[in-house]
N, C-alpha and C positions, 0 to 999 in steps of 0.2 A: 500547535495543537493543544486542545484543551484536555482537562482531566475529567471530562464528563462521565458520570457513572450512570449506567443504564439499568441498574438493578440486575434482575435475572435475565433480562432481555439481551440476546446476543445479536450483534450486527456483523456484517461482512465488511472487511476493509480491503480495498484494492490498493496495492502499494507499488509504486514505480521508483526504482533506485536509478538515478541518473547521474552521470559524471560529465563535467565540463572538460572538453578536450580541444586542443588546438589542432585544427585541420587546415593545412596551408597557413593562412593568416588569421581568419576569424575564429573565435571560440565557438564551439558547437556542442550542444547537449546530446549525449549518447545514452540511450537506455541500456543499463547493465543488467537489469532483471525486473520482472513483473511477478507479483505474488498476490495471493488471496489468503487472508487469515480471518478467524472468528475471534471476537472478544466481547466482553460485557462492559468495556470502558474504552475510551479513546486512548490508544497506545501512544506512549512517548517514543521519540526517535531511538532512545537507548533500548527500550523494550523491543522494538522492531528489529534492531540490529542484533541484539542478543538472541532473539528467537530464530531469526533467519540466518544467522552467522554472516552478516554482511560486513564487508571490508569498507566501512563508511568513513570518509574523510570530509568533515564539514567545510573545509576550505575549497574543495573541488566538487563535492557531491550535493545532490538534492534528493529529498524523499518527498514524493507526491502521494498523499494518503487521502482516499475518498471513502466515506462511510456509506454503506447501503443497507437498507432494511430488507431482510430476506422475505418478509411477508409482502412487500410491495413490488417484488420482482415478478415480471411476467413468467408464466409457467406454460410450457407446451403441454397439450393434452396427451394422454397416454396413446401410444401407437397401437392400433388394432391389428391383430394378426389374422 
């Protein structure tokens, strides 16, 4: 992950914490948690773990982090009553 600075612009980050587990014989990736955070820079794995209180083991776990621009997300129109 980079240390890209976005200035005052905040982005949404979708984070998946995954752990490799042995199920029968093959190794299988299991999702332990999915989170959304806001930040004005690309967070490091240690920042993510500290913020979310993750029990992260780099030997067994992966963090998948995707950055999204909230201004580019589709928005549902207001519901009329």
